[in-house]
gemmi code that builds the backbone of each chain (N, CA, C; Angstrom):
import gemmi

chains = {
    "A": [
        ("MET", (15.825, 7.402, -55.695), (15.779, 5.983, -55.331), (14.613, 5.829, -56.270)),
        ("ALA", (15.094, 4.431, -56.546), (13.703, 3.941, -57.700), (13.813, 2.755, -57.356)),
        ("ILE", (12.449, 2.949, -56.253), (12.123, 0.979, -55.797), (11.021, 1.274, -56.683)),
        ("LYS", (9.870, -0.104, -55.948), (9.036, 0.229, -56.635), (8.129, -0.846, -56.231)),
        ("ALA", (6.908, 0.016, -55.171), (6.308, -0.597, -54.163), (5.300, -1.198, -54.872)),
        ("ASP", (4.996, -2.392, -54.058), (3.704, -3.386, -54.423), (2.929, -3.108, -53.721)),
        ("VAL", (3.060, -2.353, -52.571), (1.629, -1.643, -51.955), (2.443, -0.229, -50.944)),
        ("VAL", (0.925, 0.944, -51.194), (1.850, 2.027, -50.271), (0.538, 2.383, -49.363)),
        ("GLN", (0.824, 2.676, -48.429), (0.993, 3.208, -46.977), (0.733, 4.431, -46.377)),
        ("ASP", (-0.771, 5.613, -46.826), (-0.687, 7.224, -46.734), (-0.674, 7.068, -45.331)),
        ("SER", (0.452, 7.940, -44.210), (0.146, 7.533, -42.877), (0.430, 9.084, -42.267)),
        ("LYS", (0.832, 9.795, -43.970), (0.424, 11.418, -43.852), (-0.412, 12.277, -42.522)),
        ("GLY", (0.222, 12.488, -41.411), (-0.662, 13.367, -40.573), (-0.820, 12.547, -39.766)),
        ("GLN", (-0.117, 11.312, -39.319), (-0.582, 10.395, -38.193), (0.453, 10.256, -37.269)),
        ("MET", (0.320, 10.376, -36.524), (1.428, 10.339, -35.377), (1.922, 8.975, -34.639)),
        ("CYS", (2.905, 8.487, -33.778), (2.852, 8.046, -33.442), (2.155, 7.197, -32.157)),
        ("PRO", (1.693, 6.319, -32.453), (2.212, 4.927, -32.990), (1.542, 4.029, -34.509)),
        ("MET", (0.247, 5.115, -34.408), (-0.746, 4.567, -35.237), (0.680, 4.370, -36.652)),
        ("PRO", (1.044, 5.168, -37.541), (2.004, 5.162, -38.200), (2.694, 3.099, -38.590)),
        ("ILE", (3.131, 3.093, -37.224), (3.556, 1.507, -36.779), (2.629, 0.582, -36.938)),
        ("ALA", (1.372, 1.214, -36.268), (0.670, 0.166, -35.878), (-0.491, -0.893, -37.450)),
        ("TYR", (-0.445, 0.324, -38.506), (-0.541, 0.613, -39.366), (-0.035, -0.368, -40.804)),
        ("MET", (1.532, -0.281, -40.313), (2.101, -0.901, -40.961), (2.544, -2.205, -40.737)),
        ("ALA", (2.556, -2.509, -39.026), (1.913, -4.426, -38.689), (1.468, -4.811, -39.502)),
        ("LYS", (0.344, -4.012, -39.107), (-1.102, -4.748, -40.039), (-0.734, -5.477, -41.590)),
        ("LYS", (-0.462, -4.322, -42.267), (-0.128, -4.129, -43.921), (1.093, -5.323, -44.269)),
        ("MET", (2.093, -5.302, -43.714), (2.557, -6.189, -43.211), (2.414, -7.991, -43.109)),
        ("ARG", (1.031, -7.924, -42.673), (0.972, -9.480, -41.703), (-0.080, -10.121, -43.166)),
        ("GLU", (-0.398, -8.776, -44.028), (-1.222, -9.046, -44.655), (0.005, -9.504, -46.620)),
        ("MET", (1.022, -9.253, -46.720), (1.754, -9.147, -47.867), (2.681, -10.714, -48.270)),
        ("LYS", (3.257, -10.481, -49.247), (3.660, -11.530, -49.724), (4.975, -11.400, -49.317)),
        ("ALA", (6.278, -12.613, -48.309), (7.269, -12.408, -48.555), (8.342, -11.504, -50.050)),
        ("GLY", (9.123, -10.731, -49.893), (9.502, -10.381, -51.508), (8.753, -8.864, -51.660)),
        ("GLN", (7.735, -8.734, -51.308), (7.080, -7.400, -51.389), (7.931, -6.404, -50.793)),
        ("ILE", (7.312, -5.226, -51.302), (7.610, -4.381, -51.078), (6.385, -3.142, -50.705)),
        ("LEU", (6.741, -2.404, -49.489), (5.360, -1.441, -48.683), (6.595, -0.381, -48.647)),
        ("GLU", (5.829, 0.720, -49.292), (5.933, 1.877, -49.153), (5.319, 2.879, -48.396)),
        ("ILE", (6.169, 3.127, -47.145), (4.865, 3.991, -45.930), (5.253, 5.240, -46.444)),
        ("GLN", (4.397, 6.352, -46.615), (4.491, 7.460, -46.855), (4.027, 8.253, -45.651)),
        ("ALA", (4.972, 9.093, -44.146), (5.235, 9.640, -43.386), (5.479, 10.480, -43.211)),
        ("ASP", (4.855, 11.542, -42.221), (5.372, 13.025, -41.958), (5.758, 13.649, -40.507)),
        ("ASP", (5.820, 12.389, -39.727), (5.557, 12.654, -38.618), (7.379, 12.033, -38.245)),
        ("GLU", (8.746, 13.077, -37.108), (9.485, 12.907, -37.176), (9.917, 11.796, -36.670)),
        ("GLY", (9.274, 11.369, -35.668), (9.743, 10.267, -34.747), (9.677, 8.647, -36.243)),
        ("ALA", (9.318, 8.471, -37.740), (9.241, 8.008, -38.062), (10.750, 7.575, -38.648)),
        ("HIS", (11.221, 8.559, -38.498), (12.899, 8.383, -38.862), (13.745, 7.170, -38.468)),
        ("ALA", (13.390, 6.839, -37.422), (14.034, 6.612, -36.435), (13.315, 4.797, -35.961)),
        ("ASP", (11.556, 5.034, -36.008), (10.627, 3.965, -35.301), (10.789, 2.982, -37.343)),
        ("ILE", (10.292, 3.263, -38.043), (10.821, 2.447, -39.138), (11.969, 1.671, -39.573)),
        ("PRO", (13.295, 2.033, -39.550), (13.654, 0.937, -39.286), (13.934, 0.421, -37.866)),
        ("ALA", (14.367, 1.125, -36.745), (13.720, 0.401, -35.869), (13.049, -0.805, -35.792)),
        ("TRP", (11.991, -0.717, -35.886), (10.222, -2.021, -36.207), (11.019, -2.869, -36.894)),
        ("CYS", (12.250, -2.344, -38.201), (12.759, -3.374, -39.502), (13.327, -4.482, -38.630)),
        ("GLU", (14.592, -3.788, -38.039), (15.561, -3.971, -37.146), (15.016, -5.552, -35.848)),
        ("LEU", (13.966, -4.690, -35.078), (13.044, -6.197, -34.502), (12.498, -7.213, -35.256)),
        ("THR", (11.733, -6.650, -36.175), (10.988, -7.770, -37.058), (11.715, -9.263, -37.997)),
        ("GLY", (13.235, -8.192, -38.047), (13.539, -9.114, -39.469), (13.182, -8.611, -41.064)),
        ("ASN", (12.482, -7.325, -41.088), (12.218, -7.222, -42.544), (13.222, -6.772, -43.034)),
        ("PRO", (13.931, -6.420, -44.389), (15.105, -5.324, -44.866), (14.240, -4.130, -45.045)),
        ("PHE", (15.040, -2.889, -43.707), (14.743, -1.810, -44.623), (15.396, -1.691, -45.820)),
        ("LEU", (14.646, -0.537, -46.491), (15.381, -0.574, -48.319), (16.025, 1.084, -47.797)),
        ("GLY", (15.574, 1.807, -47.047), (15.898, 3.150, -47.276), (14.916, 4.265, -47.141)),
        ("GLU", (15.293, 5.137, -47.501), (14.114, 6.844, -47.252), (14.210, 8.051, -48.678)),
        ("GLU", (12.983, 7.901, -48.573), (13.537, 9.297, -49.806), (12.682, 10.212, -49.063)),
        ("LYS", (13.315, 11.548, -49.624), (12.277, 12.714, -49.260), (11.228, 13.116, -50.419)),
        ("ALA", (10.233, 13.556, -50.160), (9.535, 13.747, -51.320), (8.046, 14.973, -50.737)),
        ("GLY", (9.060, 16.098, -51.202), (7.996, 17.018, -50.755), (8.057, 17.630, -49.242)),
        ("ASP", (6.727, 17.486, -48.547), (6.657, 17.985, -47.335), (6.511, 16.519, -46.428)),
        ("TYR", (6.985, 15.363, -47.089), (6.682, 14.101, -46.006), (7.871, 13.385, -46.767)),
        ("PHE", (7.944, 12.142, -46.498), (9.191, 10.759, -46.918), (8.329, 9.763, -46.963)),
        ("LYS", (9.004, 9.412, -47.848), (8.628, 7.580, -48.588), (9.443, 6.568, -47.764)),
        ("TYR", (9.515, 5.640, -46.626), (10.182, 4.373, -46.435), (9.940, 3.604, -47.017)),
        ("TYR", (10.558, 2.442, -47.468), (10.068, 1.094, -48.272), (10.748, 0.207, -47.923)),
        ("VAL", (9.969, -0.584, -47.067), (10.203, -1.903, -46.183), (9.597, -3.466, -46.998)),
        ("LYS", (10.765, -3.814, -47.024), (10.543, -5.061, -47.481), (10.154, -6.499, -46.596)),
        ("LYS", (8.763, -6.963, -46.794), (8.807, -7.958, -46.361), (9.743, -9.158, -46.961)),
        ("GLY", (10.273, -9.059, -44.787), (11.129, -11.179, -45.297), (10.350, -11.908, -45.268)),
        ("ALA", (11.304, -13.302, -45.400), (10.453, -14.925, -45.837), (10.031, -15.108, -44.101)),
    ],
    "B": [
        ("MET", (8.889, -25.030, -33.454), (9.687, -24.164, -33.679), (9.521, -23.374, -32.276)),
        ("ALA", (10.554, -22.443, -32.152), (10.188, -22.016, -31.062), (9.062, -21.258, -30.376)),
        ("GLU", (9.592, -20.724, -29.511), (7.727, -20.283, -28.334), (8.149, -18.577, -29.467)),
        ("LYS", (7.033, -17.934, -29.536), (6.782, -16.899, -29.518), (7.153, -16.193, -28.482)),
        ("LYS", (7.565, -14.914, -28.833), (8.370, -13.906, -27.506), (7.072, -12.835, -27.160)),
        ("THR", (7.407, -12.857, -26.135), (5.672, -12.199, -25.547), (6.106, -10.826, -24.537)),
        ("ALA", (5.173, -10.060, -24.542), (5.146, -8.415, -23.783), (4.246, -9.189, -22.885)),
        ("THR", (4.089, -8.232, -21.693), (3.512, -8.043, -20.436), (3.555, -6.737, -19.881)),
        ("ILE", (2.441, -5.674, -19.999), (2.159, -5.438, -19.275), (1.336, -4.522, -18.343)),
        ("VAL", (1.243, -4.560, -16.690), (0.285, -4.362, -15.855), (0.144, -2.454, -16.266)),
        ("LEU", (-1.448, -2.335, -15.776), (-2.016, -1.503, -16.167), (-2.597, -0.866, -14.219)),
        ("LEU", (-1.974, -0.487, -13.955), (-2.754, -0.420, -12.032), (-3.222, 1.030, -12.247)),
        ("SER", (-2.469, 2.144, -13.254), (-3.563, 3.641, -13.489), (-4.588, 3.599, -14.289)),
        ("GLY", (-5.525, 4.327, -13.574), (-6.797, 5.104, -14.614), (-6.663, 5.902, -15.296)),
        ("ASP", (-5.183, 7.067, -15.420), (-5.285, 8.093, -15.899), (-4.957, 8.134, -16.858)),
        ("PHE", (-5.256, 9.443, -18.335), (-5.587, 9.083, -19.458), (-4.003, 9.105, -19.609)),
        ("ASP", (-2.714, 9.927, -19.237), (-1.665, 9.745, -20.027), (-1.212, 8.808, -19.555)),
        ("LYS", (-1.551, 7.917, -18.768), (-0.844, 6.329, -18.508), (-1.640, 5.776, -19.486)),
        ("VAL", (-2.805, 5.953, -19.646), (-3.515, 5.012, -20.120), (-3.317, 4.960, -21.778)),
        ("PHE", (-2.848, 6.033, -22.043), (-2.392, 6.463, -22.966), (-0.552, 6.167, -23.867)),
        ("ALA", (-0.390, 5.761, -22.622), (1.776, 5.507, -22.422), (1.201, 3.610, -22.508)),
        ("ALA", (0.173, 3.130, -21.787), (0.060, 1.562, -21.655), (-0.375, 1.174, -23.085)),
        ("PHE", (-1.361, 1.485, -24.260), (-2.081, 1.076, -24.959), (-0.870, 1.789, -26.012)),
        ("THR", (-0.676, 2.542, -26.204), (1.126, 3.234, -27.156), (2.376, 1.831, -26.926)),
        ("ILE", (2.686, 1.306, -25.927), (3.510, 0.326, -25.594), (2.639, -0.364, -26.237)),
        ("ALA", (1.441, -1.364, -26.323), (1.015, -2.573, -26.261), (1.278, -2.576, -28.012)),
        ("ILE", (0.514, -1.456, -28.395), (0.460, -1.541, -30.084), (2.238, -1.614, -30.501)),
        ("GLY", (2.744, -0.901, -29.767), (4.521, -1.021, -30.182), (5.024, -2.213, -30.096)),
        ("ALA", (4.437, -3.240, -28.654), (5.138, -4.544, -28.430), (4.335, -5.296, -29.557)),
        ("ALA", (3.267, -5.621, -29.816), (2.647, -6.135, -30.500), (2.617, -5.741, -32.537)),
        ("SER", (2.802, -4.948, -32.654), (3.214, -4.544, -34.270), (4.966, -5.156, -34.241)),
        ("ALA", (5.832, -4.878, -33.060), (7.146, -5.845, -33.894), (6.812, -7.008, -33.754)),
        ("GLY", (5.671, -7.575, -33.290), (5.453, -9.305, -33.956), (5.225, -10.399, -32.171)),
        ("LEU", (5.382, -9.016, -30.833), (5.267, -9.811, -29.411), (4.029, -10.449, -29.395)),
        ("GLU", (3.699, -11.369, -28.341), (2.731, -11.767, -28.183), (2.120, -10.554, -27.568)),
        ("THR", (1.165, -9.648, -26.686), (1.161, -9.118, -25.620), (0.260, -9.043, -25.204)),
        ("SER", (0.101, -8.752, -23.797), (-1.375, -9.386, -22.886), (-1.031, -7.430, -21.969)),
        ("ILE", (-2.006, -7.071, -21.583), (-2.414, -6.124, -20.296), (-3.199, -7.013, -19.660)),
        ("PHE", (-2.385, -6.327, -18.793), (-3.185, -6.597, -17.257), (-3.677, -5.465, -16.592)),
        ("PHE", (-4.839, -5.531, -16.949), (-5.779, -3.763, -15.466), (-6.420, -4.401, -15.009)),
        ("THR", (-5.649, -3.707, -13.910), (-5.804, -3.905, -12.232), (-6.364, -2.136, -11.727)),
        ("PHE", (-7.311, -2.909, -10.826), (-7.334, -1.261, -9.960), (-7.912, 0.040, -11.208)),
        ("TRP", (-7.605, 1.006, -11.047), (-7.999, 1.742, -11.451), (-7.797, 2.232, -13.023)),
        ("GLY", (-6.858, 0.780, -13.330), (-6.340, 0.371, -15.039), (-7.642, 0.134, -15.816)),
        ("TYR", (-8.823, -0.423, -14.687), (-9.634, -1.277, -15.098), (-10.674, -0.136, -16.183)),
        ("LYS", (-10.766, 1.392, -15.437), (-11.562, 2.507, -16.520), (-11.119, 2.164, -17.569)),
        ("ALA", (-9.736, 1.678, -18.193), (-9.908, 1.835, -19.368), (-10.214, 0.352, -20.294)),
        ("ILE", (-11.247, -0.640, -19.553), (-11.774, -1.354, -19.784), (-13.587, -1.665, -20.007)),
        ("GLU", (-13.938, -0.571, -19.558), (-15.214, -1.000, -18.709), (-16.502, 0.072, -19.787)),
        ("LYS", (-17.550, -0.067, -20.089), (-18.200, -0.306, -21.058), (-18.560, 1.435, -20.707)),
        ("GLY", (-18.607, 1.728, -19.460), (-18.845, 3.225, -18.673), (-20.504, 3.133, -18.273)),
        ("ASN", (-21.003, 2.347, -17.997), (-22.203, 2.152, -17.113), (-21.819, 2.655, -15.763)),
        ("LEU", (-23.043, 2.488, -14.670), (-22.304, 3.133, -13.523), (-22.717, 1.301, -12.786)),
        ("THR", (-21.501, 1.178, -12.025), (-21.025, -0.309, -11.804), (-21.527, -0.348, -10.257)),
        ("GLY", (-20.494, -1.255, -9.522), (-21.518, -1.498, -8.230), (-22.558, -2.037, -7.807)),
        ("THR", (-22.611, -2.939, -6.733), (-24.001, -3.653, -5.589), (-24.240, -3.291, -4.464)),
        ("GLY", (-23.484, -2.907, -3.585), (-23.511, -2.302, -2.372), (-23.307, -0.927, -2.409)),
        ("PHE", (-23.594, -0.498, -1.209), (-23.821, 1.215, -1.000), (-22.128, 1.607, -1.350)),
        ("PHE", (-21.332, 1.214, -0.571), (-20.069, 1.490, -1.384), (-19.570, 1.439, -2.364)),
        ("GLY", (-20.092, 0.304, -2.796), (-19.330, 0.068, -4.144), (-20.173, 0.697, -5.814)),
        ("LYS", (-21.613, 1.029, -4.813), (-22.195, 1.571, -6.132), (-21.507, 3.043, -6.286)),
        ("MET", (-21.215, 3.930, -4.315), (-20.867, 5.110, -4.625), (-19.144, 5.246, -4.778)),
        ("VAL", (-18.444, 4.535, -5.422), (-17.249, 4.285, -6.475), (-17.582, 4.350, -7.593)),
        ("GLY", (-18.393, 3.231, -7.856), (-18.884, 3.365, -9.256), (-19.922, 5.002, -9.963)),
        ("LEU", (-20.499, 5.665, -8.968), (-20.856, 6.679, -8.902), (-19.825, 8.141, -9.227)),
        ("MET", (-19.069, 7.667, -8.434), (-17.790, 9.220, -8.164), (-16.715, 8.554, -9.676)),
        ("ASP", (-16.794, 7.441, -10.101), (-15.422, 7.067, -10.818), (-16.364, 6.151, -12.188)),
        ("ARG", (-17.320, 7.556, -12.193), (-18.318, 6.411, -13.572), (-17.482, 7.216, -15.329)),
        ("GLY", (-18.216, 6.475, -15.784), (-17.657, 6.641, -17.410), (-16.727, 5.483, -17.691)),
        ("GLY", (-16.637, 4.950, -18.774), (-15.275, 4.678, -19.529), (-13.789, 5.271, -20.106)),
        ("LEU", (-13.526, 4.937, -20.975), (-12.051, 5.531, -21.517), (-13.047, 6.656, -21.698)),
        ("GLU", (-13.522, 7.150, -22.321), (-13.905, 8.337, -22.494), (-13.808, 9.477, -21.315)),
        ("ARG", (-13.744, 9.147, -19.939), (-13.989, 10.250, -18.921), (-12.478, 9.857, -18.131)),
        ("LEU", (-11.348, 9.593, -18.851), (-10.315, 9.830, -17.678), (-9.435, 10.783, -17.914)),
        ("ASN", (-9.103, 10.859, -16.508), (-8.788, 12.211, -16.519), (-7.452, 12.596, -16.310)),
        ("PRO", (-6.787, 13.541, -16.788), (-4.775, 13.409, -16.990), (-4.629, 13.347, -15.979)),
        ("SER", (-3.263, 12.969, -15.216), (-3.084, 12.965, -13.681), (-2.093, 13.867, -13.476)),
        ("ARG", (-1.858, 15.798, -14.290), (-1.977, 16.581, -13.505), (-2.643, 17.823, -14.151)),
        ("PHE", (-2.597, 18.276, -13.649), (-3.845, 19.801, -14.781), (-5.181, 19.261, -15.330)),
        ("SER", (-5.684, 18.433, -14.082), (-7.452, 17.987, -14.723), (-8.286, 19.129, -14.233)),
        ("PHE", (-8.059, 19.937, -13.226), (-8.557, 21.181, -12.924), (-10.576, 20.866, -13.529)),
        ("GLY", (-10.864, 19.628, -12.613), (-12.649, 18.950, -12.289), (-13.183, 18.516, -14.181)),
        ("GLY", (-11.773, 18.035, -14.807), (-12.750, 17.747, -16.147), (-12.415, 18.474, -16.950)),
        ("ILE", (-11.618, 19.674, -16.921), (-11.279, 21.161, -17.757), (-9.852, 20.392, -18.736)),
        ("GLY", (-9.062, 19.675, -17.653), (-7.317, 19.479, -18.636), (-8.438, 18.316, -19.594)),
        ("ARG", (-8.926, 17.626, -19.088), (-9.146, 16.383, -20.188), (-9.324, 16.350, -21.572)),
        ("TRP", (-10.437, 17.752, -21.300), (-11.120, 18.503, -22.935), (-9.481, 19.539, -22.936)),
        ("MET", (-9.184, 19.187, -22.708), (-7.984, 20.141, -22.761), (-6.557, 19.218, -23.906)),
        ("PHE", (-6.691, 18.216, -22.796), (-5.116, 17.556, -23.381), (-6.128, 17.086, -25.080)),
        ("LYS", (-7.583, 16.375, -24.798), (-8.499, 15.696, -25.896), (-7.493, 16.505, -26.774)),
        ("LYS", (-8.277, 17.497, -26.823), (-8.308, 18.700, -27.423), (-6.714, 19.023, -28.697)),
        ("MET", (-5.924, 19.357, -27.769), (-4.295, 19.475, -28.260), (-4.027, 18.156, -28.685)),
        ("MET", (-4.075, 17.226, -28.388), (-3.637, 16.025, -28.863), (-4.544, 15.777, -30.683)),
        ("LYS", (-5.408, 16.038, -30.432), (-6.495, 15.716, -31.825), (-5.869, 16.954, -32.900)),
        ("ASP", (-5.443, 18.260, -32.772), (-5.402, 19.483, -33.427), (-3.831, 18.768, -34.047)),
        ("LYS", (-3.346, 18.306, -33.134), (-1.907, 17.032, -33.934), (-1.427, 16.628, -34.860)),
        ("GLY", (-3.251, 15.380, -34.213), (-3.305, 14.472, -35.201), (-2.924, 12.899, -34.190)),
        ("PHE", (-2.635, 13.098, -33.544), (-2.816, 12.287, -32.513), (-3.727, 10.977, -31.941)),
        ("ALA", (-3.627, 9.854, -31.955), (-5.090, 9.264, -32.146), (-5.561, 8.858, -30.801)),
        ("LEU", (-6.706, 9.030, -30.344), (-7.146, 9.908, -29.188), (-7.379, 7.845, -28.399)),
        ("LEU", (-7.414, 7.553, -27.058), (-7.790, 6.301, -26.908), (-8.728, 5.541, -27.089)),
        ("PRO", (-9.602, 5.626, -27.698), (-10.866, 4.727, -28.324), (-10.519, 4.324, -29.151)),
        ("GLU", (-9.763, 4.714, -30.223), (-8.474, 4.559, -31.306), (-7.093, 3.314, -30.773)),
        ("LEU", (-6.942, 3.977, -30.047), (-5.786, 3.478, -29.284), (-6.071, 2.018, -29.084)),
        ("ARG", (-7.615, 1.801, -28.105), (-7.446, 0.956, -27.581), (-7.695, -0.317, -29.257)),
        ("GLN", (-9.226, -0.175, -29.659), (-9.005, -0.383, -30.597), (-8.428, -1.043, -31.866)),
        ("THR", (-7.056, -0.444, -31.863), (-5.815, -0.916, -32.751), (-5.531, -1.613, -31.647)),
        ("ALA", (-5.106, -1.761, -30.674), (-4.206, -2.641, -30.202), (-5.184, -4.079, -30.211)),
        ("ILE", (-6.451, -4.210, -30.176), (-7.667, -5.218, -29.892), (-6.825, -5.606, -31.653)),
        ("ASP", (-7.162, -4.666, -32.349), (-6.715, -5.486, -33.953), (-5.342, -5.885, -34.286)),
        ("LEU", (-4.389, -5.811, -33.351), (-3.181, -6.605, -33.091), (-3.178, -7.423, -32.500)),
        ("GLY", (-4.456, -7.748, -32.069), (-4.320, -9.077, -31.163), (-3.610, -8.734, -29.852)),
        ("VAL", (-3.916, -7.639, -29.272), (-3.213, -7.653, -28.005), (-4.573, -8.297, -26.801)),
        ("HIS", (-4.009, -8.631, -25.683), (-5.177, -9.984, -24.875), (-4.986, -9.057, -23.804)),
        ("PHE", (-6.475, -8.743, -23.441), (-7.112, -8.189, -22.616), (-7.203, -9.098, -21.689)),
        ("LEU", (-6.423, -8.994, -20.218), (-7.133, -9.715, -18.651), (-6.982, -8.924, -17.594)),
        ("ALA", (-8.726, -8.954, -17.657), (-9.058, -8.856, -15.695), (-8.449, -8.983, -14.167)),
        ("CYS", (-7.811, -8.721, -13.716), (-8.051, -8.731, -12.237), (-9.076, -8.973, -11.744)),
        ("GLU", (-8.920, -10.219, -11.059), (-10.289, -11.158, -10.001), (-10.422, -9.890, -9.099)),
        ("VAL", (-8.948, -9.765, -8.266), (-9.752, -9.100, -6.901), (-10.022, -7.886, -7.290)),
        ("THR", (-10.298, -6.716, -7.947), (-10.545, -5.836, -8.669), (-11.459, -5.879, -8.532)),
        ("MET", (-12.411, -6.828, -9.324), (-13.223, -6.742, -10.038), (-15.021, -7.070, -8.706)),
        ("LYS", (-13.729, -7.670, -7.490), (-14.849, -8.197, -6.758), (-14.426, -7.136, -6.020)),
        ("THR", (-13.632, -6.102, -5.317), (-13.426, -4.866, -4.796), (-14.332, -4.125, -5.271)),
        ("MET", (-14.001, -3.717, -6.163), (-14.794, -2.638, -7.084), (-16.391, -2.640, -6.855)),
        ("GLU", (-16.581, -4.158, -7.290), (-18.033, -4.655, -7.389), (-18.382, -4.368, -9.382)),
        ("ILE", (-17.260, -4.916, -9.377), (-17.524, -4.414, -11.268), (-17.883, -6.950, -12.060)),
        ("LYS", (-19.012, -5.810, -12.665), (-19.182, -7.443, -13.265), (-18.498, -7.472, -14.135)),
        ("ARG", (-18.688, -9.099, -14.344), (-18.127, -9.355, -16.380), (-18.528, -8.002, -17.238)),
        ("GLU", (-20.485, -8.365, -17.132), (-20.784, -7.068, -17.939), (-20.366, -5.948, -18.048)),
        ("ASP", (-20.129, -5.911, -17.175), (-19.374, -3.921, -17.638), (-18.063, -3.956, -18.308)),
        ("LEU", (-17.484, -4.532, -18.368), (-16.778, -4.320, -19.304), (-16.794, -4.808, -20.841)),
        ("ILE", (-15.844, -4.368, -21.291), (-16.050, -4.943, -22.847), (-15.810, -5.996, -23.349)),
        ("ASP", (-16.759, -6.625, -24.857), (-16.993, -7.943, -24.636), (-15.148, -8.662, -25.086)),
        ("GLU", (-14.060, -7.900, -25.571), (-13.181, -8.138, -25.727), (-12.166, -8.615, -25.135)),
        ("VAL", (-12.580, -8.354, -23.418), (-11.300, -8.810, -22.326), (-11.583, -10.556, -22.323)),
        ("GLU", (-10.313, -11.158, -22.607), (-10.777, -12.725, -22.965), (-10.706, -12.865, -21.188)),
        ("ALA", (-10.336, -12.858, -20.040), (-10.253, -13.585, -19.472), (-10.331, -12.930, -17.956)),
        ("VAL", (-10.727, -13.190, -16.314), (-10.777, -12.766, -15.323), (-9.826, -13.086, -14.934)),
        ("VAL", (-8.807, -12.888, -14.381), (-7.376, -13.959, -14.110), (-6.633, -13.115, -12.662)),
        ("GLY", (-6.061, -14.067, -11.836), (-5.252, -13.722, -10.923), (-3.870, -13.923, -11.008)),
        ("VAL", (-2.687, -13.018, -10.058), (-1.725, -12.999, -10.203), (-0.442, -13.791, -10.725)),
        ("ALA", (-1.037, -15.577, -10.434), (0.099, -16.436, -11.041), (-0.718, -16.890, -12.411)),
        ("THR", (-1.192, -15.913, -12.993), (-0.980, -15.719, -14.481), (-0.657, -15.339, -14.986)),
        ("LEU", (-0.412, -13.769, -14.608), (0.409, -12.504, -14.307), (2.005, -13.001, -14.708)),
        ("ILE", (2.596, -13.840, -13.560), (3.833, -13.839, -13.353), (4.134, -14.857, -14.151)),
        ("LYS", (3.172, -16.218, -14.267), (3.693, -16.734, -15.601), (4.534, -15.733, -17.158)),
        ("ALA", (3.363, -15.291, -17.264), (3.255, -14.734, -18.906), (4.258, -13.535, -18.762)),
        ("SER", (4.344, -13.312, -17.434), (5.745, -12.298, -17.195), (7.234, -12.980, -17.317)),
        ("GLN", (6.946, -14.069, -16.867), (8.472, -14.322, -16.510), (8.833, -14.822, -18.135)),
        ("ASN", (8.245, -15.238, -19.200), (8.585, -15.854, -20.251), (8.695, -14.349, -21.217)),
        ("SER", (8.464, -13.264, -20.869), (8.507, -12.414, -21.076), (9.665, -11.180, -21.879)),
        ("GLU", (9.540, -10.895, -22.382), (11.004, -10.118, -23.029), (11.091, -9.007, -22.672)),
        ("LEU", (9.735, -8.131, -22.188), (9.963, -7.207, -22.061), (8.543, -6.714, -21.128)),
        ("THR", (8.891, -6.709, -19.758), (7.915, -6.232, -18.905), (7.007, -4.511, -18.674)),
        ("HIS", (6.676, -4.594, -18.125), (6.155, -2.647, -18.143), (5.009, -2.407, -16.693)),
        ("PHE", (5.116, -2.151, -15.933), (4.108, -1.854, -14.621), (3.397, -0.462, -15.008)),
        ("ILE", (2.689, 0.319, -15.290), (2.231, 1.414, -15.116), (0.693, 1.782, -13.865)),
    ],
}
model = gemmi.Model(1)
for chain_id, residues in chains.items():
    chain = gemmi.Chain(chain_id)
    for i, (resn, *xyz) in enumerate(residues, 1):
        res = gemmi.Residue()
        res.name, res.seqid = resn, gemmi.SeqId(i, " ")
        for name, pos in zip(("N", "CA", "C"), xyz):
            atom = gemmi.Atom()
            atom.name, atom.element = name, gemmi.Element(name[0])
            atom.pos, atom.b_iso = gemmi.Position(*pos), 0.0
            res.add_atom(atom)
        chain.add_residue(res)
    model.add_chain(chain)
structure = gemmi.Structure()
structure.add_model(model)
structure.setup_entities()
């Protein structure tokens, strides 16, 4: 997946609810249209990050395996 | 503009595991953009106490002594074993990379979760405003809780 992120959040090693909390904080600071890449290795993130996107109306662009963790791409909506 | 959606949590318990659940749910709700409030009542008080000895009268001081300490001294609701369980669960969670209660509470504060304290509990337990952390926004009664929960998308009683 060739997505270029504007902001990268390293949540590797973190557990629920911290990746979501950091993501929410980061997204508050970002501008509409910018893309956040979240790097996480907790199992819950697969379901939690898309769920958060649906709740908040920010588009979820997809996930990608990167070694022993995953990259999740989220776009800040209008 | 439409009014912001809200979430309301009542925390009655002062057990390590239940406080953990309350802060986690509050963080999830606040992260999802809900205006989130936690009402701390009865044993839930432990989660917002500074940890100093409380009480003014004999019984109040006795409660304060028996139940001394704040967030760091919460025992799990099962397998407490006079404090050993607390140490064990903290260690088990820390080793796996979980955030512990002080970090969760601070995260909730950073995300703008409102902390409200129950007036009746404070009077009963003889807890003064200065015994509570500064982030507690107000001391309130049941009407404030009902008003907040009536308009809430999500209500939890823990």
